[in-house]
TORLUMGU-373763 format. One record per residue (C-alpha): residue in one letter; x, y, z. Coordinates in steps of 0.1 Angstrom, whole numbers, padded with zeros to 4 digits, always signed. Example, Ala and Ser with C-alpha at 12.3 -4.5 7.8 and 13.67 -1.06 7.14 Angstrom:
2
A+0123-0045+0078;S+0137-0011+0071;
This chain:
968
X-0002+0000+0003;X+0029+0020+0006;X+0044+0037-0028;X+0080+0044-0015;X+0104+0061-0041;X+0141+0048-0040;X+0164+0077-0035;X+0199+0086-0029;X+0209+0095+0004;X+0220+0130+0016;X+0259+0136+0017;X+0260+0136+0052;X+0225+0119+0066;X+0199+0103+0049;X+0162+0096+0057;X+0146+0074+0034;X+0156+0035+0040;X+0148+0003+0046;X+0163-0028+0055;X+0163-0053+0025;X+0167-0023-0003;X+0201-0018-0021;X+0212+0008-0044;X+0242+0002-0071;X+0251+0040-0075;X+0267+0061-0048;X+0259+0100-0046;X+0294+0120-0062;X+0293+0141-0031;X+0292+0112-0011;X+0322+0099-0025;X+0341+0133-0020;X+0333+0131+0018;X+0348+0100+0020;X+0382+0115+0021;X+0392+0119+0058;X+0386+0152+0075;X+0411+0167+0098;X+0411+0159+0132;X+0418+0180+0164;X+0441+0166+0191;X+0433+0176+0226;X+0466+0190+0245;X+0487+0195+0212;X+0500+0228+0204;X+0490+0221+0167;X+0455+0234+0159;X+0438+0222+0130;X+0405+0236+0116;X+0374+0214+0125;X+0346+0210+0102;X+0314+0216+0119;X+0287+0185+0111;X+0264+0190+0085;X+0228+0202+0099;X+0207+0193+0071;X+0190+0161+0073;X+0172+0156+0041;X+0153+0132+0021;X+0139+0133-0013;X+0118+0105-0010;X+0082+0106-0010;X+0057+0089+0007;X+0021+0082-0011;X+0003+0061+0012;X-0032+0064-0003;X-0040+0058-0038;X-0065+0087-0043;X-0056+0117-0064;X-0052+0154-0052;X-0066+0174-0081;X-0068+0206-0062;X-0047+0228-0088;X-0040+0227-0123;X+0001+0221-0114;X-0008+0191-0093;X-0029+0174-0122;X+0002+0179-0146;X+0024+0163-0117;X-0003+0135-0116;X-0004+0127-0153;X+0035+0126-0156;X+0040+0102-0125;X+0010+0083-0140;X+0026+0080-0173;X+0060+0069-0156;X+0041+0041-0147;X+0030+0030-0183;X+0048-0002-0198;X+0076+0006-0218;X+0069+0007-0259;X+0083-0023-0277;X+0103-0017-0305;X+0118-0035-0336;X+0117-0072-0329;X+0097-0065-0295;X+0134-0059-0281;X+0133-0032-0253;X+0161-0006-0259;X+0183-0004-0230;X+0210+0019-0219;X+0245+0015-0236;X+0271+0001-0213;X+0305-0004-0218;X+0331-0021-0199;X+0362-0006-0187;X+0385-0028-0211;X+0360-0016-0240;X+0362+0022-0230;X+0402+0017-0227;X+0400+0001-0263;X+0380+0028-0278;X+0395+0055-0261;X+0435+0041-0277;X+0419+0038-0311;X+0406+0075-0314;X+0442+0082-0301;X+0458+0065-0333;X+0436+0083-0355;X+0461+0112-0373;X+0441+0141-0383;X+0456+0159-0410;X+0442+0196-0416;X+0460+0224-0436;X+0459+0255-0419;X+0467+0279-0447;X+0455+0315-0449;X+0461+0342-0465;X+0485+0356-0442;X+0515+0342-0463;X+0507+0371-0488;X+0515+0397-0459;X+0547+0377-0449;X+0558+0374-0488;X+0555+0411-0490;X+0575+0417-0458;X+0604+0394-0473;X+0596+0365-0455;X+0595+0333-0478;X+0571+0310-0462;X+0582+0277-0485;X+0617+0278-0469;X+0604+0284-0434;X+0581+0250-0440;X+0609+0233-0454;X+0631+0240-0423;X+0606+0229-0399;X+0600+0197-0416;X+0635+0189-0413;X+0637+0192-0375;X+0639+0157-0361;X+0619+0157-0328;X+0625+0134-0302;X+0595+0107-0295;X+0565+0121-0281;X+0552+0112-0246;X+0520+0101-0263;X+0543+0078-0283;X+0557+0067-0251;X+0523+0065-0235;X+0512+0041-0267;X+0542+0018-0263;X+0535+0013-0225;X+0501+0007-0230;X+0507-0018-0260;X+0531-0033-0236;X+0500-0034-0209;X+0477-0050-0229;X+0499-0077-0239;X+0507-0088-0206;X+0469-0091-0200;X+0460-0107-0229;X+0487-0133-0215;X+0472-0132-0181;X+0442-0158-0182;X+0438-0155-0151;X+0434-0118-0149;X+0411-0124-0182;X+0390-0148-0168;X+0385-0128-0135;X+0374-0096-0154;X+0351-0115-0175;X+0337-0133-0142;X+0330-0098-0127;X+0315-0084-0163;X+0287-0115-0160;X+0284-0108-0126;X+0275-0072-0132;X+0256-0078-0166;X+0233-0107-0144;X+0226-0080-0116;X+0217-0051-0146;X+0197-0080-0162;X+0177-0089-0127;X+0168-0052-0125;X+0157-0050-0159;X+0131-0080-0155;X+0121-0064-0121;X+0113-0027-0138;X+0094-0049-0166;X+0073-0072-0140;X+0068-0040-0120;X+0055-0022-0153;X+0031-0053-0162;X+0017-0057-0130;X+0008-0020-0127;X-0008-0024-0166;X-0026-0051-0155;X-0040-0036-0122;X-0047-0002-0127;X-0069+0013-0152;X-0067+0048-0160;X-0091+0068-0180;X-0072+0094-0198;X-0101+0110-0215;X-0116+0117-0181;X-0081+0129-0168;X-0077+0151-0199;X-0110+0169-0197;X-0103+0174-0158;X-0072+0190-0168;X-0088+0213-0192;X-0112+0221-0166;X-0085+0229-0138;X-0065+0252-0163;X-0092+0271-0176;X-0100+0255-0210;X-0135+0252-0221;X-0151+0217-0204;X-0173+0198-0234;X-0192+0175-0211;X-0200+0171-0173;X-0188+0147-0157;X-0205+0124-0130;X-0192+0121-0096;X-0181+0085-0098;X-0160+0097-0132;X-0143+0126-0112;X-0132+0104-0082;X-0125+0071-0099;X-0101+0084-0129;X-0075+0057-0114;X-0095+0024-0103;X-0076-0008-0090;X-0097-0034-0107;X-0116-0061-0085;X-0117-0096-0087;X-0152-0098-0073;X-0177-0111-0098;X-0202-0083-0084;X-0180-0053-0084;X-0191-0019-0097;X-0230-0029-0088;X-0236+0009-0078;X-0236+0020-0115;X-0260+0029-0141;X-0276+0000-0158;X-0272+0000-0197;X-0307+0004-0211;X-0330+0017-0237;X-0349+0033-0213;X-0357+0070-0223;X-0365+0082-0187;X-0342+0067-0156;X-0336+0073-0120;X-0348+0093-0094;X-0351+0126-0122;X-0384+0115-0137;X-0403+0114-0102;X-0407+0145-0077;X-0386+0149-0051;X-0416+0144-0025;X-0425+0108-0043;X-0389+0097-0042;X-0391+0107-0004;X-0426+0090+0000;X-0411+0060-0017;X-0382+0057+0007;X-0404+0062+0039;X-0423+0031+0029;X-0390+0009+0022;X-0377+0021+0058;X-0409+0011+0073;X-0411-0023+0054;X-0375-0030+0068;X-0385-0020+0103;X-0417-0044+0099;X-0395-0073+0088;X-0370-0069+0118;X-0402-0071+0143;X-0416-0100+0120;X-0452-0078+0117;X-0472-0077+0091;X-0468-0046+0067;X-0494-0036+0041;X-0467-0032+0013;X-0493-0029-0016;X-0517-0005+0001;X-0488+0019+0007;X-0479+0018-0026;X-0514+0019-0042;X-0520+0051-0018;X-0489+0067-0029;X-0496+0064-0067;X-0531+0071-0067;X-0527+0108-0051;X-0503+0115-0086;X-0515+0134-0114;X-0500+0117-0143;X-0515+0088-0163;X-0482+0064-0153;X-0487+0069-0119;X-0524+0059-0123;X-0515+0028-0142;X-0492+0016-0113;X-0515+0026-0087;X-0540-0001-0105;X-0510-0025-0107;X-0508-0025-0071;X-0544-0028-0063;X-0545-0059-0087;X-0515-0074-0064;X-0534-0066-0032;X-0561-0086-0043;X-0538-0114-0051;X-0522-0115-0020;X-0552-0110-0001;X-0536-0082+0020;X-0567-0065+0035;X-0573-0100+0053;X-0538-0107+0064;X-0528-0103+0097;X-0495-0124+0096;X-0457-0115+0080;X-0465-0122+0042;X-0427-0121+0032;X-0420-0151+0004;X-0458-0160+0009;X-0455-0176-0027;X-0420-0183-0031;X-0424-0221-0024;X-0459-0225-0037;X-0468-0252-0062;X-0469-0236-0099;X-0502-0251-0105;X-0519-0240-0075;X-0503-0207-0081;X-0515-0207-0119;X-0549-0214-0107;X-0548-0186-0079;X-0539-0162-0104;X-0565-0170-0128;X-0590-0171-0102;X-0579-0136-0086;X-0575-0122-0120;X-0609-0130-0129;X-0625-0116-0100;X-0606-0085-0102;X-0617-0080-0141;X-0654-0088-0131;X-0657-0065-0100;X-0639-0037-0124;X-0665-0044-0150;X-0696-0040-0124;X-0681-0009-0110;X-0686+0001-0147;X-0720-0011-0152;X-0730+0005-0119;X-0713+0040-0127;X-0735+0039-0161;X-0765+0032-0143;X-0765+0058-0118;X-0751+0083-0144;X-0785+0081-0161;X-0815+0096-0137;X-0843+0094-0158;X-0842+0054-0165;X-0875+0035-0177;X-0897+0022-0150;X-0888-0017-0162;X-0850-0009-0150;X-0860-0001-0114;X-0854-0010-0088;X-0814-0011-0088;X-0809-0048-0087;X-0779-0063-0102;X-0804-0078-0131;X-0818-0044-0138;X-0787-0028-0138;X-0771-0054-0165;X-0803-0047-0185;X-0801-0012-0185;X-0763-0018-0197;X-0775-0039-0225;X-0801-0015-0237;X-0778+0016-0233;X-0748+0002-0249;X-0753-0034-0266;X-0784-0027-0287;X-0775+0007-0293;X-0745-0005-0311;X-0757-0037-0328;X-0797-0033-0329;X-0799-0063-0348;X-0791-0085-0322;X-0829-0087-0309;X-0838-0105-0343;X-0816-0134-0338;X-0819-0142-0301;X-0843-0151-0271;X-0858-0120-0257;X-0873-0117-0221;X-0894-0086-0215;X-0876-0071-0244;X-0838-0079-0232;X-0820-0106-0252;X-0817-0132-0223;X-0783-0148-0238;X-0767-0113-0234;X-0782-0110-0201;X-0765-0142-0190;X-0733-0132-0206;X-0729-0099-0187;X-0742-0109-0158;X-0712-0137-0157;X-0690-0110-0170;X-0697-0090-0139;X-0692-0121-0116;X-0730-0123-0108;X-0733-0162-0114;X-0758-0167-0085;X-0781-0139-0101;X-0773-0156-0137;X-0785-0190-0121;X-0816-0174-0108;X-0824-0159-0138;X-0826-0193-0158;X-0840-0209-0130;X-0871-0183-0132;X-0871-0186-0169;X-0867-0225-0173;X-0895-0227-0195;X-0883-0208-0223;X-0854-0230-0227;X-0871-0263-0227;X-0873-0264-0265;X-0840-0257-0275;X-0817-0257-0244;X-0834-0279-0218;X-0803-0293-0203;X-0788-0256-0201;X-0804-0245-0163;X-0785-0280-0152;X-0753-0270-0166;X-0753-0235-0150;X-0764-0245-0118;X-0736-0272-0117;X-0712-0246-0129;X-0722-0221-0104;X-0722-0245-0076;X-0686-0257-0084;X-0661-0237-0066;X-0635-0240-0097;X-0662-0232-0120;X-0663-0265-0138;X-0684-0289-0148;X-0683-0328-0139;X-0672-0352-0165;X-0705-0362-0175;X-0721-0329-0178;X-0690-0316-0199;X-0694-0343-0223;X-0732-0332-0226;X-0726-0301-0231;X-0700-0306-0259;X-0726-0328-0281;X-0751-0300-0279;X-0726-0274-0287;X-0713-0293-0313;X-0748-0299-0330;X-0761-0260-0324;X-0731-0244-0337;X-0717-0270-0362;X-0727-0243-0389;X-0707-0217-0375;X-0677-0230-0358;X-0658-0226-0391;X-0668-0188-0398;X-0676-0174-0363;X-0658-0138-0376;X-0683-0135-0408;X-0713-0155-0396;X-0742-0137-0387;X-0769-0157-0381;X-0762-0168-0345;X-0762-0156-0315;X-0726-0146-0303;X-0738-0146-0264;X-0755-0180-0264;X-0720-0192-0280;X-0698-0175-0258;X-0720-0188-0228;X-0719-0223-0237;X-0681-0219-0248;X-0672-0205-0212;X-0695-0230-0190;X-0683-0261-0208;X-0649-0251-0224;X-0661-0260-0255;X-0640-0257-0292;X-0607-0246-0274;X-0591-0245-0309;X-0606-0214-0312;X-0598-0193-0280;X-0612-0155-0292;X-0649-0145-0284;X-0670-0133-0312;X-0661-0101-0326;X-0694-0088-0317;X-0688-0089-0280;X-0650-0082-0282;X-0657-0047-0267;X-0623-0041-0250;X-0589-0057-0240;X-0605-0064-0207;X-0631-0082-0222;X-0607-0104-0240;X-0587-0109-0215;X-0617-0122-0193;X-0629-0143-0219;X-0591-0163-0219;X-0593-0163-0182;X-0631-0179-0181;X-0621-0206-0208;X-0588-0217-0189;X-0593-0256-0178;X-0559-0261-0164;X-0561-0290-0140;X-0538-0315-0125;X-0522-0339-0153;X-0539-0366-0131;X-0573-0354-0136;X-0593-0373-0158;X-0609-0347-0178;X-0572-0339-0190;X-0573-0370-0208;X-0604-0366-0227;X-0610-0330-0234;X-0590-0300-0250;X-0568-0282-0223;X-0559-0245-0221;X-0534-0235-0193;X-0524-0200-0181;X-0488-0210-0198;X-0504-0210-0230;X-0525-0175-0223;X-0492-0161-0215;X-0476-0172-0245;X-0504-0156-0266;X-0500-0125-0246;X-0462-0124-0255;X-0466-0129-0291;X-0493-0103-0292;X-0473-0075-0278;X-0475-0039-0258;X-0491-0025-0296;X-0521-0050-0291;X-0530-0039-0258;X-0515-0003-0256;X-0532+0007-0288;X-0550+0038-0269;X-0527+0060-0257;X-0554+0076-0229;X-0555+0037-0215;X-0526+0016-0221;X-0530-0018-0209;X-0502-0039-0216;X-0488-0035-0179;X-0520-0046-0165;X-0525-0075-0189;X-0488-0086-0180;X-0496-0084-0142;X-0531-0100-0144;X-0516-0128-0165;X-0486-0135-0140;X-0458-0125-0165;X-0441-0104-0133;X-0405-0104-0148;X-0421-0091-0182;X-0439-0063-0164;X-0410-0051-0148;X-0390-0052-0176;X-0417-0032-0196;X-0421-0007-0166;X-0387-0004-0164;X-0379+0005-0199;X-0411+0022-0212;X-0425+0039-0180;X-0405+0047-0152;X-0372+0033-0134;X-0384+0041-0097;X-0417+0026-0102;X-0403-0004-0117;X-0378-0010-0089;X-0403-0005-0063;X-0426-0030-0083;X-0399-0057-0084;X-0392-0050-0048;X-0431-0056-0039;X-0430-0088-0061;X-0395-0097-0048;X-0411-0099-0010;X-0442-0117-0019;X-0420-0145-0037;X-0437-0138-0069;X-0406-0126-0088;X-0379-0151-0107;X-0346-0135-0102;X-0312-0142-0119;X-0278-0146-0106;X-0260-0112-0109;X-0247-0101-0141;X-0233-0068-0149;X-0256-0056-0177;X-0293-0068-0191;X-0330-0066-0170;X-0340-0097-0181;X-0329-0131-0189;X-0344-0165-0200;X-0330-0195-0178;X-0346-0230-0184;X-0378-0212-0205;X-0386-0192-0179;X-0379-0153-0176;X-0359-0141-0147;X-0351-0102-0137;X-0317-0090-0128;X-0332-0079-0095;X-0300-0071-0078;X-0285-0051-0105;X-0315-0028-0107;X-0318-0020-0072;X-0279-0009-0073;X-0286+0006-0105;X-0316+0029-0090;X-0292+0037-0059;X-0267+0054-0084;X-0281+0088-0081;X-0283+0092-0046;X-0258+0067-0030;X-0238+0100-0020;X-0265+0123-0009;X-0288+0099+0009;X-0267+0071+0018;X-0289+0058+0044;X-0318+0057+0020;X-0298+0040-0004;X-0288+0012+0023;X-0324+0004+0031;X-0326+0001-0009;X-0297-0022-0010;X-0307-0046+0021;X-0334-0053-0002;X-0314-0074-0027;X-0314-0102+0000;X-0350-0106-0008;X-0342-0125-0043;X-0346-0158-0045;X-0368-0168-0014;X-0349-0144+0011;X-0324-0174+0019;X-0303-0174-0015;X-0265-0175-0008;X-0256-0158-0041;X-0283-0133-0034;X-0270-0125+0001;X-0233-0123-0011;X-0243-0097-0043;X-0261-0075-0012;X-0232-0078+0009;X-0211-0068-0016;X-0235-0040-0026;X-0231-0028+0010;X-0197-0029+0011;X-0195-0010-0021;X-0219+0015-0007;X-0197+0023+0026;X-0166+0027+0002;X-0182+0050-0018;X-0201+0069+0005;X-0178+0070+0035;X-0205+0074+0061;X-0193+0047+0082;X-0212+0066+0113;X-0243+0066+0098;X-0244+0030+0083;X-0221+0014+0108;X-0219+0032+0138;X-0205+0064+0154;X-0173+0060+0173;X-0167+0081+0203;X-0135+0091+0201;X-0133+0099+0241;X-0150+0071+0257;X-0144+0046+0228;X-0184+0035+0226;X-0199+0027+0195;X-0234+0039+0189;X-0245+0011+0159;X-0259+0025+0129;X-0288+0014+0104;X-0268-0011+0088;X-0256-0027+0123;X-0294-0024+0134;X-0307-0044+0104;X-0280-0069+0099;X-0307-0096+0105;X-0322-0086+0069;X-0287-0097+0055;X-0283-0128+0069;X-0259-0115+0095;X-0279-0114+0128;X-0247-0124+0149;X-0228-0096+0154;X-0189-0112+0150;X-0201-0121+0115;X-0216-0090+0106;X-0182-0072+0117;X-0162-0100+0093;X-0183-0098+0063;X-0192-0065+0061;X-0170-0039+0084;X-0137-0060+0080;X-0134-0068+0042;X-0147-0029+0037;X-0117-0021+0057;X-0094-0041+0041;X-0103-0029+0009;X-0095+0008+0024;X-0062-0006+0033;X-0053-0019+0001;X-0061+0014-0017;X-0043+0035+0010;X-0074+0050+0027;X-0058+0047+0061;X-0078+0072+0080;X-0113+0048+0069;X-0093+0016+0074;X-0085+0025+0112;X-0122+0036+0119;X-0135+0006+0102;X-0108-0017+0124;X-0122+0000+0156;X-0159-0002+0147;X-0155-0037+0139;X-0135-0040+0174;X-0106-0056+0159;X-0083-0041+0182;X-0051-0062+0174;X-0053-0053+0135;X-0060-0015+0142;X-0027-0015+0164;X-0010-0035+0136;X-0019-0009+0111;X-0008+0017+0136;X+0026+0001+0138;X+0029-0002+0103;X+0022+0034+0094;X+0043+0049+0120;X+0071+0025+0112;X+0068+0038+0073;X+0068+0073+0082;X+0096+0070+0107;X+0119+0054+0082;X+0111+0075+0051;X+0108+0108+0064;X+0131+0139+0063;X+0150+0135+0098;X+0160+0174+0094;X+0120+0183+0097;X+0098+0178+0124;X+0078+0142+0117;X+0044+0153+0125;X+0044+0174+0091;X+0047+0140+0075;X+0017+0124+0089;X-0008+0150+0074;X-0031+0137+0050;X-0024+0162+0026;X+0017+0154+0031;X+0006+0114+0026;X-0017+0119-0004;X+0007+0144-0026;X+0040+0144-0008;X+0042+0182-0004;X+0047+0195+0030;X+0028+0227+0048;X+0042+0240+0079;X+0012+0261+0081;X-0013+0232+0080;X-0033+0227+0111;X-0032+0189+0127;X-0054+0171+0147;X-0066+0135+0149;X-0089+0141+0119;X-0061+0146+0094;X-0029+0135+0108;X-0019+0099+0111;X+0007+0105+0138;X-0015+0121+0163;X-0044+0096+0152;X-0022+0066+0162;X-0010+0080+0194;X-0048+0089+0205;X-0058+0053+0194;X-0031+0041+0216;X-0035+0064+0247;X-0075+0051+0245;X-0068+0015+0240;X-0042+0017+0270;X-0069+0030+0294;X-0091-0002+0288;X-0082-0033+0299;X-0107-0053+0280;X-0091-0041+0247;X-0055-0044+0260;X-0065-0082+0269;X-0071-0090+0229;X-0038-0072+0216;X-0008-0092+0217;X+0021-0085+0239;X+0044-0079+0208;X+0023-0056+0189;X+0018-0036+0220;X+0053-0033+0227;X+0064-0025+0193;X+0033+0003+0193;X+0050+0020+0225;X+0084+0019+0211;X+0071+0035+0176;X+0054+0064+0200;X+0089+0067+0218;X+0107+0072+0185;X+0082+0098+0181;X+0090+0114+0208;X+0128+0109+0203;X+0126+0127+0170;X+0109+0156+0183;X+0141+0156+0207;X+0163+0154+0176;X+0145+0183+0158;X+0152+0203+0194;X+0188+0194+0191;X+0190+0175+0226;X+0215+0154+0216;X+0225+0138+0248;X+0187+0133+0252;X+0184+0114+0222;X+0210+0091+0223;X+0198+0084+0261;X+0165+0075+0249;X+0177+0054+0218;X+0195+0037+0243;X+0166+0029+0267;X+0146+0010+0236;X+0175-0019+0239;X+0177-0027+0204;X+0210-0003+0195;X+0242-0004+0213;X+0240+0032+0223;X+0258+0029+0255;X+0296+0035+0259;X+0296+0004+0284;X+0284-0018+0257;X+0308-0046+0245;X+0310-0067+0217;X+0291-0096+0233;X+0262-0070+0234;X+0267-0057+0204;X+0264-0092+0190;X+0232-0100+0210;X+0216-0069+0194;X+0229-0081+0159;X+0215-0115+0167;X+0177-0101+0174;X+0177-0091+0136;X+0193-0122+0121;X+0171-0146+0143;X+0139-0123+0133;X+0134-0119+0171;X+0122-0083+0166;X+0091-0072+0148;X+0096-0061+0112;X+0083-0026+0117;X+0114-0022+0145;X+0139-0035+0122;X+0124-0010+0095;X+0134+0018+0119;X+0167+0006+0129;X+0186+0025+0100;X+0170+0056+0112;X+0181+0055+0145;X+0215+0043+0138;X+0219+0077+0118;X+0202+0098+0146;X+0227+0081+0169;X+0256+0088+0150;X+0246+0125+0141;X+0241+0135+0178;X+0275+0118+0183;X+0289+0143+0156;X+0273+0174+0168;X+0285+0166+0206;X+0318+0158+0193;X+0319+0192+0175;X+0307+0209+0206;X+0331+0197+0227;X+0361+0205+0200;X+0351+0241+0198;X+0344+0251+0228;X+0365+0281+0239;X+0379+0269+0275;X+0380+0234+0279;X+0389+0207+0306;X+0414+0184+0291;X+0407+0153+0313;X+0368+0160+0313;X+0365+0166+0279;X+0386+0139+0264;X+0370+0114+0284;X+0338+0124+0270;X+0351+0124+0235;X+0360+0088+0241;X+0328+0079+0253;X+0310+0095+0220;X+0335+0076+0200;X+0330+0043+0216;X+0292+0045+0209;X+0299+0056+0178;X+0322+0029+0170;X+0297+0003+0186;X+0272+0014+0161;X+0295+0012+0133;X+0303-0025+0143;X+0267-0033+0147;X+0256-0021+0114;X+0285-0039+0100;X+0271-0074+0114;X+0236-0068+0096;X+0251-0047+0067;X+0236-0075+0043;X+0200-0063+0056;X+0209-0027+0051;X+0212-0007+0018;X+0245+0001+0008;X+0239+0038+0011;X+0229+0039+0047;X+0261+0019+0056;X+0286+0042+0040;X+0266+0074+0053;X+0271+0057+0086;X+0313+0055+0079;X+0312+0089+0066;X+0297+0099+0097;X+0320+0079+0122;X+0352+0092+0099;X+0342+0127+0106;X+0350+0123+0144;
């Protein structure tokens, strides 16, 4: 999680180092300082110049603990872009071979140099000056001849060439030296090749682990520097321009769902409706926790009924249909997952029965409305009995539209009796229809003497079906009476369509033709009621299923799907496709149609209601797509549409988003392992994005350490995590680990505390403190490096206010102080972790003393840590004991990491103390000499110790320690 950059140490003191690092380059200034400095001899008459120790202890290393980007200024944006570009894989040229830097060995350099020396450059430098010399009487040609005749001794370059040739001859004949040189070259080449491979591996890892959206970064950069911005960005695009790829199958569930819907999200509904929806969902979850019944359909119905738009009116009717199906008014027990484990045949019969009754009641209300609307009615339609209401409806609507009907049917008091029977059944008034037939049974004796028996048996049967004997008889009569019109129903005008329809409904006759006669098919509702009336879906063991034709709900559903929305939504004032889907039990298609053609918010809540009652088939999570087909059944991507819905308010209303995401667990019966996993992933994603840990998980009192539970912890039972420890492990700890991976250390520390994982909290504190101590500039207050801005950008602002909310060092000290006062918390932390934390906090205090130039105090405190030989009385055996702590891995890795920093602190303090003694004007020779020997002994012990563990220490650090010790 830490992005440390390897840098060269300062000529005198370094601040960025770790055990296990190596660097093959030595700074030029460091090589210059390896020369021995003049020393001062106590008591000697010879006085030499004493060089003061360098006080600037600097480090050029940068710390980038968090992966988030700081886009506060255009300069910072440019810097981020350059750093991100450096992490891109190197381009391949030619035959896919990466071009490395050119390196020549010493022998090759020597040979090339010698070749250049042997090249004789001949140039004539004649100018027009010889004309002037000739005019003055000087013959330039004679002078040139004399100069060429001079015999010069062999030049020094020739001697050097001869010597070099002899040297090369010796080398060529010295096989051992040659092999030695070749061996050294091979070792260096191998090391260089290892570095190149490591660099390539790192570039490959970055390329596979980081996705950089350069287009978004470019547009953001334009905006920062004042250029015109061509588009508006979503909040997620701005925050996640660099996103670590996740291995989770349900990653990014809280993102918009790809859909053809013209209207999506909460923008298509008013704020009041959004809030009212949220209140209902909150009340639903509260009732589920208490195992109380909640009238969900009624609440959604009342909410949409008061809206003015036509779509809300349709949605209100949908909830009324569902309320009728689940019998919500009569229920006093919890109805969650009421139908999930229901037998399919029983559920289909229930859907047919309830939907049919709903359409009948709807038609009866329509008839009653027509009856009450006309004040001056003929006396033969009074009083307002059911039969008179239907008769008046036939008089006002049917006969006016089809006046020829009275000429081809049986009349009773001027009213077509078959039409009256049909519409009584259409209104659900089966008892009235039976009574009407019984009173007029003499009229049926001539042609339909068995019909009173049929309708009596049909009405008395709870399933509205005839027994086998009567069904066989009515089929025979039906075929005899309508044999001339069976193949020409649509154009034949010589039969009574109402008598035909009544026989067809009661006897389930001629199911090859499932449509009603065109003359009585006045609306889509009539067509749908007729379909429900002729359905004869029975048990496969039923005798009638083997004799008579069958027409099931599945057949009707396939018919509705084939007709499509255009057939049922031909009228823009009263589109019926959604209503038809709900009435026929096509709930998955209803959610999809509502989502894509009406309103996302209403579709989401429709899906919630259906999933709550166990009526919705939910698919496994997939990133895109609302509807899928599995085993010839439609399934809704329930979890995905819930996550997509919360996209627009997950930051503004995280508590509301949490209430919705909890409902993902309702999918697939409420106890599905897959749905619970997706629900947990979605909640963790919400925590990471919103960072509202106090509202969702719990509010931590920084003084007392008491945690006030949040909404998610209170409702953990609804997501299958009733056990608090299980909730902490599955939700809080996983989120904390993700924050730590992303470098969000403040969030990670808070989450570890909220999960009561005190051990991991202190482990992370130790890791952070050790990293800061090991990599920060020793010449600056360490508190500055703990600021969140410094952690993110690497830039230090001395004027920045520091507190426990923005400084990791102050927060770490606060956490440790709080834990130290609680014996229960301390009992859950291992002794080594506690000791390491105490030691690191002590080093923070030592660093403060170092900045205040309290050299002796720094050495004394480091000596008390008992990890370094910082005492003049330490002998070689004690030094070996200290070194074996590292060799045997007896020290915590965080303590090992800061040892180079402590060594430099000790050597720097000794150097400054030595300088102060030597530069005193008045000196007591004996006392001062003893003190000098004491400090030099400490420095010598530290150098011996560093030599013993040199293999674990960066080369530049060890060289720096040698330079410091040599300056004494």
